[in-house]
N, C-alpha and C positions, 0 to 999 in steps of 0.2 A: 330327209332327215335320217331315218331308219336305215335306209340302204347305206349311207355314208357311214354310219356307225358300224354296221355289219361288215362293210367293205375294209374297214380298218382292223376290225378284230379277227376277220377271217384270213387277211393277208398275213398278220402277225402268226396266227395258228398255222397256217400252210407252210410259211418260212421255217417255224420250228419243227414240223413234221419232215420237211425236206432235209433240214439239218441232222435231224436224228437219223433218218435213213441213210444219209451219207456216212454218219458215224459207224452205223451197222454194217454197211458195204464195206468199209475200209477194214473193220474188224475181221470180218468173214474173209475177205481175200488174203490178209496178212496171216491169219490163222489157218487157212487152208494150205498155202504155200509153206508155212512153217509148222507143219503138223509133226513132222519127224523130231524137231527141236522141242517142240513141247511135249511130246511123248517120251523123249530122252530124258527130260528134266522132271517127269512127273508131274506137270503143271495142268493137267486136264481139270481138275476141280477148280483151282483157282481161276483158270480163264473162263470156265462155265459161269462161275460167279460174276465176272466182269461183263460176260455176255448177258447175263439176267438183269445187271442194272441198265445196260444200254437197252435192252428190250422194254424195260419198264418205262424209260424216259421217252421211248417211242410210242408207247401205249397212252403215256399221259397226253403226249402232243396231240395224238389222234382224238382222244376224248375232248380236248379243248375245242378242236375243231368241229367235232360233232354237236358239242354244247353250243357252238355259235350258230350253226344251221337249226338245231332244234328251237332256239329262241325266235330267230329271224322269220322263218317260213310260217309258223302259226300267226305272227303278228300280220304277216302280208295277206294271208289268207283271211284274217278278221277284218282287214281294212276293205279287201276285194268284197267280201260278203255284205259289209256294211254299205258300201257304195252301190251295190246292186240293190239292196232292199230300199235305200233312200231313192234311187231312180226309178224303181218300180212303182213306189207310192207317189212319185212325182215331187219329191221334197228337195230335190236339186235343181 
């Protein structure tokens, strides 16, 4: 049960991370190839702000995936430790 909930949460988080990485890659590729135009129109600060927004969205997506792992693995460890203790004392 816990694994299924984790699977759904982490899949959603990883899809979000991949989408944000794709957006950053597109932004960087477009801006590296168009650097002359950006500089010609003095748009460095504005474009830097746009990158900051993309970077923040990527960071938030990564934190959501880390959050899912930080909940799931302690639960698994507790269940494993409990089953070892129960087997050790012969209660199972």
